[in-house]
TORLUM-107693 format. One record per atom (N, C-alpha, C): residue number from 0; atom name; x, y, z. Coordinates in pm, 1 decimal, decimal comma. Example, Ala and Ser with C-alpha at 12.3 -4.5 7.8 and 13.67 -1.06 7.14 Angstrom:
residues 2
+-----+-------+----------+----------+----------+
! num ! atomo !     east !    north !       up !
+-----+-------+----------+----------+----------+
!   0 !     N !   1319,0 !   -569,0 !    780,0 !
!   0 !    CA !   1230,0 !   -450,0 !    780,0 !
!   0 !     C !   1320,0 !   -330,0 !    780,0 !
!   1 !     N !   1285,0 !   -225,0 !    708,0 !
!   1 !    CA !   1367,0 !   -106,0 !    714,0 !
!   1 !     C !   1290,0 !      3,0 !    787,0 !
+-----+-------+----------+----------+----------+
end
This chain:
residues 95
+-----+-------+----------+----------+----------+
! num ! atomo !     east !    north !       up !
+-----+-------+----------+----------+----------+
!   0 !     N !   2958,0 !  -4554,8 ! -21667,5 !
!   0 !    CA !   2862,0 !  -4457,4 ! -21577,0 !
!   0 !     C !   2924,0 !  -4542,7 ! -21443,4 !
!   1 !     N !   2912,1 !  -4691,1 ! -21466,7 !
!   1 !    CA !   2944,1 !  -4719,1 ! -21317,0 !
!   1 !     C !   3092,8 !  -4749,0 ! -21249,7 !
!   2 !     N !   3135,4 !  -4727,6 ! -21360,8 !
!   2 !    CA !   3312,9 !  -4720,6 ! -21364,5 !
!   2 !     C !   3345,9 !  -4590,2 ! -21296,6 !
!   3 !     N !   3303,4 !  -4462,3 ! -21337,9 !
!   3 !    CA !   3323,3 !  -4372,3 ! -21279,6 !
!   3 !     C !   3256,5 !  -4296,6 ! -21152,8 !
!   4 !     N !   3164,2 !  -4400,3 ! -21139,8 !
!   4 !    CA !   3074,2 !  -4390,5 ! -21026,3 !
!   4 !     C !   3211,2 !  -4448,8 ! -20920,9 !
!   5 !     N !   3253,8 !  -4565,0 ! -20941,9 !
!   5 !    CA !   3324,8 !  -4632,4 ! -20860,5 !
!   5 !     C !   3456,5 !  -4553,1 ! -20809,9 !
!   6 !     N !   3514,4 !  -4515,6 ! -20928,1 !
!   6 !    CA !   3652,2 !  -4419,0 ! -20923,7 !
!   6 !     C !   3580,0 !  -4287,2 ! -20818,8 !
!   7 !     N !   3489,6 !  -4239,6 ! -20824,7 !
!   7 !    CA !   3442,1 !  -4085,6 ! -20774,9 !
!   7 !     C !   3435,3 !  -4160,3 ! -20601,1 !
!   8 !     N !   3420,4 !  -4277,5 ! -20613,9 !
!   8 !    CA !   3400,4 !  -4337,0 ! -20426,9 !
!   8 !     C !   3545,4 !  -4362,2 ! -20379,1 !
!   9 !     N !   3603,6 !  -4399,3 ! -20437,5 !
!   9 !    CA !   3750,0 !  -4474,7 ! -20434,6 !
!   9 !     C !   3808,8 !  -4363,9 ! -20422,9 !
!  10 !     N !   3822,3 !  -4222,0 ! -20454,5 !
!  10 !    CA !   3926,4 !  -4121,5 ! -20430,8 !
!  10 !     C !   3850,8 !  -4024,4 ! -20360,4 !
!  11 !     N !   3731,3 !  -4013,9 ! -20315,6 !
!  11 !    CA !   3664,7 !  -3928,6 ! -20226,0 !
!  11 !     C !   3800,8 !  -3856,4 ! -20142,3 !
!  12 !     N !   3856,2 !  -3939,1 ! -20083,7 !
!  12 !    CA !   3948,4 !  -3880,4 ! -19977,8 !
!  12 !     C !   4067,5 !  -3789,3 ! -20030,7 !
!  13 !     N !   4077,6 !  -3821,8 ! -20182,3 !
!  13 !    CA !   4196,8 !  -3723,0 ! -20252,3 !
!  13 !     C !   4144,6 !  -3613,4 ! -20311,7 !
!  14 !     N !   4181,1 !  -3510,4 ! -20217,5 !
!  14 !    CA !   4119,3 !  -3368,1 ! -20312,2 !
!  14 !     C !   4170,7 !  -3360,5 ! -20458,8 !
!  15 !     N !   4067,9 !  -3297,3 ! -20532,8 !
!  15 !    CA !   4067,0 !  -3301,1 ! -20673,7 !
!  15 !     C !   4071,1 !  -3396,7 ! -20778,5 !
!  16 !     N !   4058,0 !  -3560,0 ! -20693,8 !
!  16 !    CA !   4080,8 !  -3666,7 ! -20787,3 !
!  16 !     C !   3943,7 !  -3729,2 ! -20787,8 !
!  17 !     N !   3864,6 !  -3697,3 ! -20911,8 !
!  17 !    CA !   3790,0 !  -3799,3 ! -20940,7 !
!  17 !     C !   3759,1 !  -3896,9 ! -21042,8 !
!  18 !     N !   3899,4 !  -3932,9 ! -21109,4 !
!  18 !    CA !   3870,6 !  -3994,4 ! -21179,2 !
!  18 !     C !   4002,3 !  -4082,1 ! -21189,3 !
!  19 !     N !   4013,6 !  -4180,6 ! -21272,2 !
!  19 !    CA !   4199,2 !  -4265,9 ! -21274,3 !
!  19 !     C !   4265,4 !  -4156,5 ! -21354,3 !
!  20 !     N !   4246,2 !  -4077,9 ! -21451,0 !
!  20 !    CA !   4292,2 !  -4003,4 ! -21502,0 !
!  20 !     C !   4394,0 !  -3884,7 ! -21453,3 !
!  21 !     N !   4279,6 !  -3835,6 ! -21289,7 !
!  21 !    CA !   4365,9 !  -3745,9 ! -21239,8 !
!  21 !     C !   4449,3 !  -3801,2 ! -21107,8 !
!  22 !     N !   4462,3 !  -3920,5 ! -21124,0 !
!  22 !    CA !   4516,8 !  -3972,7 ! -21014,4 !
!  22 !     C !   4675,1 !  -3960,2 ! -21004,5 !
!  23 !     N !   4773,1 !  -3906,6 ! -20896,3 !
!  23 !    CA !   4888,3 !  -3829,6 ! -20902,5 !
!  23 !     C !   4990,3 !  -3972,7 ! -20892,0 !
!  24 !     N !   5082,0 !  -3951,4 ! -20969,3 !
!  24 !    CA !   5206,6 !  -4034,9 ! -20946,1 !
!  24 !     C !   5209,2 !  -4108,9 ! -20815,9 !
!  25 !     N !   5214,1 !  -4029,7 ! -20704,0 !
!  25 !    CA !   5244,9 !  -4066,0 ! -20615,7 !
!  25 !     C !   5159,3 !  -4199,7 ! -20564,1 !
!  26 !     N !   5010,4 !  -4134,1 ! -20593,3 !
!  26 !    CA !   4880,9 !  -4282,4 ! -20540,5 !
!  26 !     C !   4887,2 !  -4393,4 ! -20624,4 !
!  27 !     N !   4959,3 !  -4396,3 ! -20731,0 !
!  27 !    CA !   4966,4 !  -4511,6 ! -20815,3 !
!  27 !     C !   4991,0 !  -4667,7 ! -20773,0 !
!  28 !     N !   5044,0 !  -4643,2 ! -20658,4 !
!  28 !    CA !   5092,1 !  -4772,4 ! -20614,0 !
!  28 !     C !   5000,5 !  -4836,1 ! -20472,0 !
!  29 !     N !   4934,9 !  -4739,2 ! -20442,3 !
!  29 !    CA !   4830,0 !  -4750,3 ! -20387,8 !
!  29 !     C !   4729,0 !  -4800,8 ! -20453,3 !
!  30 !     N !   4669,5 !  -4741,7 ! -20513,6 !
!  30 !    CA !   4557,5 !  -4808,4 ! -20591,7 !
!  30 !     C !   4539,4 !  -4872,0 ! -20724,4 !
!  31 !     N !   4629,7 !  -4914,5 ! -20776,6 !
!  31 !    CA !   4682,3 !  -4951,7 ! -20892,7 !
!  31 !     C !   4783,3 !  -5096,8 ! -20866,3 !
!  32 !     N !   4739,0 !  -5129,0 ! -20761,7 !
!  32 !    CA !   4784,2 !  -5289,0 ! -20697,2 !
!  32 !     C !   4755,1 !  -5406,8 ! -20856,8 !
!  33 !     N !   4852,7 !  -5522,0 ! -20839,8 !
!  33 !    CA !   4873,8 !  -5595,0 ! -20910,7 !
!  33 !     C !   4885,9 !  -5728,6 ! -20880,5 !
!  34 !     N !   4858,1 !  -5833,7 ! -21014,5 !
!  34 !    CA !   4919,7 !  -5946,6 ! -20935,9 !
!  34 !     C !   5013,4 !  -5966,2 ! -20969,3 !
!  35 !     N !   5101,4 !  -6083,8 ! -20931,9 !
!  35 !    CA !   5256,6 !  -6117,8 ! -20982,6 !
!  35 !     C !   5259,1 !  -6142,9 ! -21126,7 !
!  36 !     N !   5137,8 !  -6191,0 ! -21170,0 !
!  36 !    CA !   5167,6 !  -6196,9 ! -21340,2 !
!  36 !     C !   5172,6 !  -6098,6 ! -21409,6 !
!  37 !     N !   5062,0 !  -6000,1 ! -21369,1 !
!  37 !    CA !   5049,9 !  -5863,6 ! -21421,6 !
!  37 !     C !   5160,2 !  -5802,7 ! -21419,3 !
!  38 !     N !   5247,0 !  -5801,4 ! -21332,3 !
!  38 !    CA !   5379,9 !  -5710,0 ! -21255,8 !
!  38 !     C !   5458,4 !  -5756,5 ! -21369,1 !
!  39 !     N !   5458,5 !  -5873,3 ! -21384,0 !
!  39 !    CA !   5575,3 !  -5966,7 ! -21492,7 !
!  39 !     C !   5535,1 !  -5933,8 ! -21615,8 !
!  40 !     N !   5432,4 !  -5909,9 ! -21682,7 !
!  40 !    CA !   5387,6 !  -5875,7 ! -21799,9 !
!  40 !     C !   5423,8 !  -5720,9 ! -21841,8 !
!  41 !     N !   5424,3 !  -5626,0 ! -21749,2 !
!  41 !    CA !   5446,3 !  -5486,1 ! -21747,8 !
!  41 !     C !   5591,3 !  -5444,2 ! -21744,3 !
!  42 !     N !   5667,0 !  -5548,2 ! -21660,8 !
!  42 !    CA !   5803,9 !  -5538,9 ! -21648,8 !
!  42 !     C !   5870,8 !  -5594,0 ! -21769,0 !
!  43 !     N !   5829,1 !  -5694,2 ! -21805,9 !
!  43 !    CA !   5847,7 !  -5721,7 ! -21944,3 !
!  43 !     C !   5872,0 !  -5615,9 ! -22072,8 !
!  44 !     N !   5758,6 !  -5597,8 ! -22069,5 !
!  44 !    CA !   5687,8 !  -5482,9 ! -22158,6 !
!  44 !     C !   5810,8 !  -5357,2 ! -22179,8 !
!  45 !     N !   5834,6 !  -5305,1 ! -22074,6 !
!  45 !    CA !   5920,6 !  -5224,8 ! -22033,1 !
!  45 !     C !   6054,9 !  -5251,7 ! -22086,9 !
!  46 !     N !   6105,2 !  -5333,7 ! -22042,6 !
!  46 !    CA !   6234,7 !  -5430,6 ! -22052,1 !
!  46 !     C !   6216,1 !  -5414,5 ! -22249,0 !
!  47 !     N !   6163,0 !  -5459,2 ! -22301,7 !
!  47 !    CA !   6123,5 !  -5503,5 ! -22458,3 !
!  47 !     C !   6138,3 !  -5361,1 ! -22528,6 !
!  48 !     N !   6009,6 !  -5244,5 ! -22476,0 !
!  48 !    CA !   5980,3 !  -5153,6 ! -22556,3 !
!  48 !     C !   6041,5 !  -5039,5 ! -22506,5 !
!  49 !     N !   6142,6 !  -5041,0 ! -22417,1 !
!  49 !    CA !   6199,1 !  -4912,0 ! -22351,8 !
!  49 !     C !   6083,2 !  -4794,5 ! -22342,7 !
!  50 !     N !   6000,8 !  -4831,4 ! -22270,0 !
!  50 !    CA !   5896,3 !  -4691,6 ! -22194,3 !
!  50 !     C !   5976,8 !  -4638,0 ! -22105,9 !
!  51 !     N !   5885,3 !  -4499,0 ! -22096,2 !
!  51 !    CA !   5933,7 !  -4391,7 ! -21964,0 !
!  51 !     C !   5905,9 !  -4389,7 ! -21886,7 !
!  52 !     N !   5932,8 !  -4381,0 ! -21794,9 !
!  52 !    CA !   5857,4 !  -4322,8 ! -21644,4 !
!  52 !     C !   5727,8 !  -4272,2 ! -21633,6 !
!  53 !     N !   5690,2 !  -4214,4 ! -21754,0 !
!  53 !    CA !   5607,9 !  -4116,4 ! -21756,2 !
!  53 !     C !   5473,2 !  -4213,6 ! -21816,5 !
!  54 !     N !   5539,1 !  -4328,2 ! -21907,9 !
!  54 !    CA !   5403,9 !  -4413,1 ! -21976,2 !
!  54 !     C !   5405,7 !  -4520,6 ! -21885,6 !
!  55 !     N !   5499,7 !  -4562,1 ! -21779,9 !
!  55 !    CA !   5441,5 !  -4642,1 ! -21699,6 !
!  55 !     C !   5331,3 !  -4585,3 ! -21605,2 !
!  56 !     N !   5337,8 !  -4461,2 ! -21570,2 !
!  56 !    CA !   5240,7 !  -4391,4 ! -21490,1 !
!  56 !     C !   5067,3 !  -4409,9 ! -21553,7 !
!  57 !     N !   5084,2 !  -4356,3 ! -21712,6 !
!  57 !    CA !   4985,3 !  -4379,6 ! -21790,0 !
!  57 !     C !   4920,1 !  -4496,5 ! -21817,0 !
!  58 !     N !   4992,7 !  -4595,6 ! -21822,6 !
!  58 !    CA !   4959,7 !  -4734,4 ! -21858,3 !
!  58 !     C !   4905,6 !  -4779,2 ! -21723,3 !
!  59 !     N !   4937,2 !  -4757,2 ! -21626,2 !
!  59 !    CA !   4896,3 !  -4789,3 ! -21513,8 !
!  59 !     C !   4761,2 !  -4738,8 ! -21502,0 !
!  60 !     N !   4724,4 !  -4580,4 ! -21514,5 !
!  60 !    CA !   4629,0 !  -4535,1 ! -21535,4 !
!  60 !     C !   4493,7 !  -4609,2 ! -21619,2 !
!  61 !     N !   4559,5 !  -4656,8 ! -21711,8 !
!  61 !    CA !   4417,1 !  -4678,8 ! -21821,1 !
!  61 !     C !   4427,7 !  -4843,9 ! -21773,4 !
!  62 !     N !   4514,8 !  -4890,4 ! -21749,0 !
!  62 !    CA !   4499,4 !  -5013,8 ! -21673,0 !
!  62 !     C !   4394,6 !  -5016,4 ! -21549,0 !
!  63 !     N !   4416,3 !  -4940,2 ! -21468,6 !
!  63 !    CA !   4304,1 !  -4929,4 ! -21330,7 !
!  63 !     C !   4156,7 !  -4911,9 ! -21446,6 !
!  64 !     N !   4155,4 !  -4817,2 ! -21485,5 !
!  64 !    CA !   3992,0 !  -4800,5 ! -21571,3 !
!  64 !     C !   3936,2 !  -4911,1 ! -21638,6 !
!  65 !     N !   4045,2 !  -5037,0 ! -21709,8 !
!  65 !    CA !   4000,9 !  -5143,8 ! -21753,2 !
!  65 !     C !   3954,5 !  -5252,0 ! -21650,4 !
!  66 !     N !   4010,7 !  -5253,1 ! -21561,9 !
!  66 !    CA !   4023,9 !  -5309,7 ! -21437,5 !
!  66 !     C !   3870,3 !  -5261,1 ! -21353,2 !
!  67 !     N !   3842,6 !  -5129,3 ! -21350,7 !
!  67 !    CA !   3714,6 !  -5086,0 ! -21298,3 !
!  67 !     C !   3574,9 !  -5126,8 ! -21405,5 !
!  68 !     N !   3644,7 !  -5092,2 ! -21524,3 !
!  68 !    CA !   3512,7 !  -5194,3 ! -21617,7 !
!  68 !     C !   3499,9 !  -5312,7 ! -21607,7 !
!  69 !     N !   3578,7 !  -5404,0 ! -21562,8 !
!  69 !    CA !   3567,7 !  -5530,8 ! -21527,5 !
!  69 !     C !   3518,6 !  -5567,6 ! -21400,8 !
!  70 !     N !   3532,8 !  -5506,2 ! -21353,2 !
!  70 !    CA !   3456,6 !  -5473,3 ! -21197,6 !
!  70 !     C !   3553,9 !  -5556,2 ! -21118,4 !
!  71 !     N !   3667,2 !  -5498,0 ! -21125,2 !
!  71 !    CA !   3799,2 !  -5543,5 ! -21055,5 !
!  71 !     C !   3880,8 !  -5476,1 ! -20971,6 !
!  72 !     N !   3907,8 !  -5523,2 ! -20855,6 !
!  72 !    CA !   4000,9 !  -5452,7 ! -20742,7 !
!  72 !     C !   4121,7 !  -5464,5 ! -20788,6 !
!  73 !     N !   4201,0 !  -5554,5 ! -20832,1 !
!  73 !    CA !   4327,6 !  -5612,1 ! -20835,9 !
!  73 !     C !   4361,5 !  -5569,0 ! -21020,7 !
!  74 !     N !   4483,7 !  -5548,6 ! -21070,0 !
!  74 !    CA !   4484,9 !  -5543,5 ! -21224,7 !
!  74 !     C !   4573,3 !  -5697,4 ! -21211,2 !
!  75 !     N !   4494,6 !  -5717,8 ! -21350,4 !
!  75 !    CA !   4530,9 !  -5846,5 ! -21374,6 !
!  75 !     C !   4601,6 !  -5861,8 ! -21485,8 !
!  76 !     N !   4634,1 !  -5973,7 ! -21559,9 !
!  76 !    CA !   4718,3 !  -5984,2 ! -21716,4 !
!  76 !     C !   4638,9 !  -5953,6 ! -21827,9 !
!  77 !     N !   4489,0 !  -5976,7 ! -21788,8 !
!  77 !    CA !   4391,5 !  -5908,4 ! -21884,3 !
!  77 !     C !   4430,9 !  -5766,8 ! -21919,9 !
!  78 !     N !   4408,5 !  -5741,0 ! -21808,0 !
!  78 !    CA !   4379,2 !  -5589,3 ! -21794,5 !
!  78 !     C !   4515,7 !  -5507,0 ! -21832,7 !
!  79 !     N !   4625,9 !  -5531,2 ! -21808,6 !
!  79 !    CA !   4765,5 !  -5475,1 ! -21840,5 !
!  79 !     C !   4804,9 !  -5545,6 ! -21990,1 !
!  80 !     N !   4775,7 !  -5651,4 ! -22046,7 !
!  80 !    CA !   4762,6 !  -5686,0 ! -22179,7 !
!  80 !     C !   4685,5 !  -5570,4 ! -22277,5 !
!  81 !     N !   4566,0 !  -5598,3 ! -22240,4 !
!  81 !    CA !   4440,8 !  -5483,0 ! -22281,5 !
!  81 !     C !   4520,1 !  -5362,1 ! -22332,7 !
!  82 !     N !   4578,5 !  -5307,3 ! -22200,3 !
!  82 !    CA !   4604,4 !  -5177,4 ! -22165,5 !
!  82 !     C !   4761,1 !  -5149,7 ! -22293,1 !
!  83 !     N !   4821,4 !  -5250,9 ! -22303,0 !
!  83 !    CA !   4976,8 !  -5260,4 ! -22368,1 !
!  83 !     C !   4932,1 !  -5244,1 ! -22499,7 !
!  84 !     N !   4827,4 !  -5333,5 ! -22581,0 !
!  84 !    CA !   4806,4 !  -5308,4 ! -22698,2 !
!  84 !     C !   4753,9 !  -5160,8 ! -22724,0 !
!  85 !     N !   4667,3 !  -5123,1 ! -22636,9 !
!  85 !    CA !   4595,7 !  -5008,7 ! -22649,4 !
!  85 !     C !   4722,0 !  -4867,2 ! -22685,6 !
!  86 !     N !   4855,8 !  -4902,9 ! -22607,7 !
!  86 !    CA !   4957,9 !  -4818,2 ! -22646,1 !
!  86 !     C !   5040,6 !  -4859,7 ! -22748,0 !
!  87 !     N !   5060,6 !  -4995,6 ! -22793,4 !
!  87 !    CA !   5116,8 !  -5020,2 ! -22898,0 !
!  87 !     C !   5012,2 !  -4916,2 ! -23033,1 !
!  88 !     N !   4919,7 !  -4940,1 ! -23030,7 !
!  88 !    CA !   4793,4 !  -4876,9 ! -23121,8 !
!  88 !     C !   4840,4 !  -4710,1 ! -23136,4 !
!  89 !     N !   4896,0 !  -4669,1 ! -23008,2 !
!  89 !    CA !   4887,6 !  -4532,2 ! -23004,7 !
!  89 !     C !   5057,1 !  -4466,8 ! -23080,3 !
!  90 !     N !   5126,5 !  -4577,3 ! -23072,2 !
!  90 !    CA !   5256,5 !  -4554,9 ! -23130,4 !
!  90 !     C !   5218,8 !  -4594,8 ! -23232,3 !
!  91 !     N !   5194,8 !  -4687,0 ! -23290,7 !
!  91 !    CA !   5175,9 !  -4738,9 ! -23427,8 !
!  91 !     C !   5073,3 !  -4626,2 ! -23565,3 !
!  92 !     N !   4987,9 !  -4572,0 ! -23451,9 !
!  92 !    CA !   4917,2 !  -4485,8 ! -23543,5 !
!  92 !     C !   4922,3 !  -4329,7 ! -23510,1 !
!  93 !     N !   5052,7 !  -4301,9 ! -23422,0 !
!  93 !    CA !   5082,1 !  -4161,7 ! -23397,9 !
!  93 !     C !   4930,2 !  -4103,5 ! -23341,0 !
!  94 !     N !   4832,8 !  -4154,3 ! -23253,1 !
!  94 !    CA !   4721,4 !  -4128,1 ! -23191,2 !
!  94 !     C !   4772,1 !  -4027,2 ! -23052,3 !
+-----+-------+----------+----------+----------+
end
């Protein structure tokens, strides 16, 4: 509930956006800032696994949520690694 409250507060200036899942693609760069190490992990995953631009957006939204649960404003390697693991499970089990 704390993470949802944080998201509502963060996006109060964006009409129709109350949570990370509703964040428009154009706003991802502003709200999903990453450490250089996290950017490197994400770039590497895309090069190795061939993810699409749509997958990139979805991964950032989930990573933003993971970081919110961790109480972090910046996406770090742990947040991206956890999110990429979820993505791998989705592909493996067809979820």
